[in-house]
SETIDO-318614 format. One record per residue (C-alpha): x, y, z; residue in one letter. Coordinates in steps of 0.25 Angstrom, whole numbers, plus 2048, in hexadecimal, padded with zeros to 3 digits. Example, Ala and Ser with C-alpha at 12.3 -4.5 7.8 and 13.67 -1.06 7.14 Angstrom:
residues 2
8317EE81FA
8377FC81DS
This chain:
residues 156
C8E579935M
C9857092FH
C9F576923P
C9B56B91AQ
C8D56A91EA
C88573913R
C8F56B908V
C85561902P
C89552905T
C8C54E8F7Y
C965588F6I
C9D554903L
C9D5468FET
CA35498F0M
CAE5528F6T
CB1548901S
CB553D8F8Q
CC353A8F6K
CC35368E7R
CC053F8DCP
CB15418D8M
CB453C8CAH
CB752E8CES
CA952B8CEE
CA75308C0I
CB352A8B9D
CAD51B8B9P
CA05218B3A
CA85288A8M
CB051C8A4S
CA35158A1E
CA0520897L
CAE520890A
CAE51C881A
CB250E87EP
CBF50D877P
CBD50E868V
CBE501860E
CC9500856A
CBF4FE84BA
CB750A84FR
CC4512850R
CC850E842A
CBA51383DA
CBC520844I
CC952283EW
CC451F830D
CB9529831A
CC3534836V
CCC53082AQ
CC1530820S
CBD53E825R
CCB543823L
CCB53E815S
CBF547812E
CC8554816L
CD055B80CH
CDC561813I
CE756B80EV
CF156E818R
CF857C818A
D05576812N
CFE56E808E
CF95717FAG
CFF5787EEE
CFF5877ECW
CFD58A7DDR
D005987D7Q
CF359E7D0L
CF95AB7CDL
D065B27D1P
D045B47E1G
CF85AC7E2V
CF959D7E6D
CEE5937E8I
CEE5877F1K
CE257E7EER
CDC5787FAL
CD05707F4Y
CC956E7E7L
CBC5677E6D
CBC5607D9P
CAD55F7D7S
CAA56E7D9T
CB85747D6R
CB857C7E2M
CC657F7E7E
CCA5847F5T
CD858A7F4A
CE25947FBL
CE65A07F3W
CF35A77F7R
CF45B57F2I
D025BA7F4H
D045C97F7A
D025D27EBG
CFC5C77E3A
CEE5C87DCF
CE35C07D5L
CDD5C77C9P
CCE5CB7C8A
CC75BE7C4H
CB85B97C2P
CB25AE7CBH
CAB5A37C4T
CA859C7D2H
CA75A17E0D
CB45A37E7E
CB65A37F6E
CC35AA7FCC
CC75AB80AL
CD35B380EV
CDC5AB817L
CE85B4818E
CEC5C2813G
CE35CA80BS
CDE5CC7FDI
CD85D87F5I
CCC5D47ECD
CCA5E07E3G
CC95EB7EDE
CC55E37F9Q
CCF5DD803A
CCD5D080AF
CD55CB816A
CD75BD81DA
CCA5B8821G
CC25BF816D
CB95B680DY
CB65BA7FEL
CAC5B37F5M
CAD5B67E6A
CA05B17E0R
C9F5AA7D2A
C9E5B57C7G
CA55BF7D0S
CB25C67CBM
CBE5C67D5H
CC65D37D5A
CD55D37D5R
CD95CC7E2L
CE65D07E8S
CEE5CE7F5S
CF85D97F9P
CFD5D1805S
CFA5C2801G
CEE5B9805A
CEA5AB807L
CDC5A8802L
CD359C803L
CCB59B7F5I
CC05927F2R
CBB5927E4S
CB75897D8Q
CC15867CDL
CBD5897BFH
């Protein structure tokens, strides 16, 4: 028996061709290619992208102003919603600094980004989240080694 006798004919035909197999597909694919975008359409797309970007509020790491709240406690406002008075801010608590005990008139969210804090007798490290509910009393908050917090709260 001839060594190629068991191979189906269509495989022999495909493998015996000198040109690459995809040469028959390329013309069909070119018919499916997207037509060039007209200048007016391109401008409309660009305007839509720019409009969306203007909806974003961006504060780069090297932007914004750090304000001292207390000795060793600095705040950098990221955003303030004027209608609800909700503020999102970074709080940097330097090593050894603390916040005295205080009441919460509104909910306050806290995410520890770096370092650690001690809230009363509980320790919280990077990645930990705290929610102080409206009406709750916050114990003395300290940071023996320093911390960076993301705080979201409503201004009085």
